[in-house]
N, C-alpha and C positions, 0 to 999 in steps of 0.2 A: 927766383930764390926758392930753395928747397927747405922745408921745415920738417923736423922729426915728428913722428906721430904722437909722441908724448907731450908735445907742446900744448899749452892750454888752448881750449876751443875758443880762440881769439874772437871776441866781439860777437860770437854766434851762440850766446846763451839761449837755451831752448825757450825759456819764458819770454825773453826779449823778442825773439824772432816770431814766435806764435802771436804775441800781442800785436806786433806790427802787421801781420798778415790778417788778423781778425779785423783790424781797422780797414785794411785795403779791400777785403772782401765786402765789407759793409758799403764801401763807396762804389765799387763796380757791380754792386747788386748782390852657409849658403850653398843649396843645391838647386840647379835650375833645370826644369823639365819643359820641353817644347814638343809639339806634335802637330801633324797636318790635320786640317779639318776640311770638310766639304765646303766648297765656295758658296757662301750665302751672306746676306746682309743682316747685321744685328740691328734691330729697331732702336737700340739705345745709342748707337753711334752718333746720331745727330745731336744728342745732348752733350756728348763729350766736346763737341766743337764750341759749345757755349761756356766752357770752363774759363774762368779768369786766368791770366798768365801767372805762372809761379816765378821763383827766383832761384838761381844756382847759388848755394851757400858754402859748399865744401867740395874739394877735389882730392882724391887720393889714388895712388897707383902702387903696384907691387912688382918688383923686378923678378920675383919668382913666386910660385904658388903659395909657399908657406912663409914668404918673407914678410917683414914688417911693412906697414903702409908708409909711403912718403907723401907728405901733404904738399900740394902745389897751388899757386894762385891762378894758374892758367895751364892749358895743355892742348895739344893738337889731337883732334879726333880723326882717325884715318878710316875712310870708307871700307867696309867689309873686313876690317882688321881689328881695330881696337884703339885704345889711347896710347900715345907715345910714352914709353917708359914702363908700360904695364906688360906683364908676362903674357897676357892673352893675345897681344898683337902678333906673336910668333906662332899662334895656334892655327888650325885649319881656317882659311878664309871662308867667310859666309856663315860662321857660327852664329847661333842665336843668343850667345852669351858673351858678346864682345865688351859690353859695359853693364855694370850693375848699379842700380839706382834705389835710393831710399829717401824718405822725406823727414824733415824735422818733426812733423806731426806723428809719424810712425815711431820715430825714436822716443818721443815723449810717452807714447803708449807702452813701449818696451820698458822704459825706465819705471813707469808706474807699476807694471806687473812684476818687476824684479825688485821693487822697493828702493830703487836708486833715485837720487835727486837729479842726476844728469848722467849721460853716457857719451863718451867721446866717440865720434863716428868711426875712428880707426879701429875700435874694438869690433865693430860689426862687419868690417872688411868689404864694404861697398865702395864703388868708385866715386859716385856722385851723391851729394845730399842736396835736395831741393826743398823749397817751402812754398806754401800758399796754393798748392794745387793737389787735387785728390789723385794719387797715383793709381788707385784701383780703376778710375775712369779713363786712365791713359792706356790700359791694357789693349793690345792690338791696334794702337793708334800711332800715327806718325807725329812727331813733335820736334820743334827746333830749340836748340840752345846755342846762343851765339851764332856763328856762321855754319854750324853743323846741323845735319838732319838725322834724327834717330827714329827707330821703329821698335816699339815694345813688343817682345815676343812671348814672354811667359812670366809667371810669378817667380820670384827668387826666394826659394825656401831656405830656412836656416839649416846649417849643417851641425853635426855633433860637436864641433869645436866651440860652439857658443855656450856649451855647458861649462867649459873651462874659462872662456872669456867673461861670461856674465855670472857664473856660479850655477849651482843646481837650480833647474827650472828655467834656464836661459832659453833653451830651444822652445819650450812651451810658450814662454813669454813672447817670442817672435812670430809664432804661428799667426798668419794673416797680416803681419806687419813687416815681412821681410823685404818688401819692395819689388822691383821688377828687373828682369833681364832685358837687354835691348841690343840691337845691331845698329851699325852706323851706315846710313844710306848715302850721305854726302859729307865729304871731308870739310873740316873747318876748325878754327881755333875757338875754344870756349874758355871763359874766365869767370871768376867770382862776380856775382852781381848780374850776370846775363839773365835775360828773360827766358822762361820755359813756356812755349806756346804750342798748342795743338795745331797741326797742319793738315790733318786728314788721315784716312785709313788706307792701308795697303792691302788691297784685295788679294794680291798674289800670295799672301801669307796663308790664305784659307783654301788654296787650290790643293786638290788631292795630289799626292806624290805617287807616281806609278811604281809599283813594287818591281 
């Protein structure tokens, strides 16, 4: 079933989701830039593997770059291509921006800085919204959602269109909270409610690329 982007943020009220994740954590204890780095191990990587699992809360795709978002309950993630129905799937294979991801917690911060009570995910034009996991700790990590395996490649910075979508100051409000870009390592179906779990780091991402 396909739902228009202007449909209410059904059941995924920010306060409700954040309250749920706060309790869960207590129990268990857009422009994208990517670049090659010298191969080395980050001493903080081992801590990322201790992250509690998150949850997939929202899925959206665009048939064209400037098209409206289409909200989906599930979607097929295609390795090295993108999400079925999203315009990026027809781009160059192997891109580091096959999927864009933001979190409920980041959206709450953006809403705070823009003086809004809530922000519909479609306004931010990210593909996936997750909750209960620190996206900053997922940078350069591999993680699974449903049957698919992803690899975070870079921060997903806000584009100038956010000034229109969120009003004056929208870009500034999103700085540091724009989420992540990722590529798909293994194909698989993902659906709302799927767990988001760290699976390890891809060292190949840090290999130098010969000029």
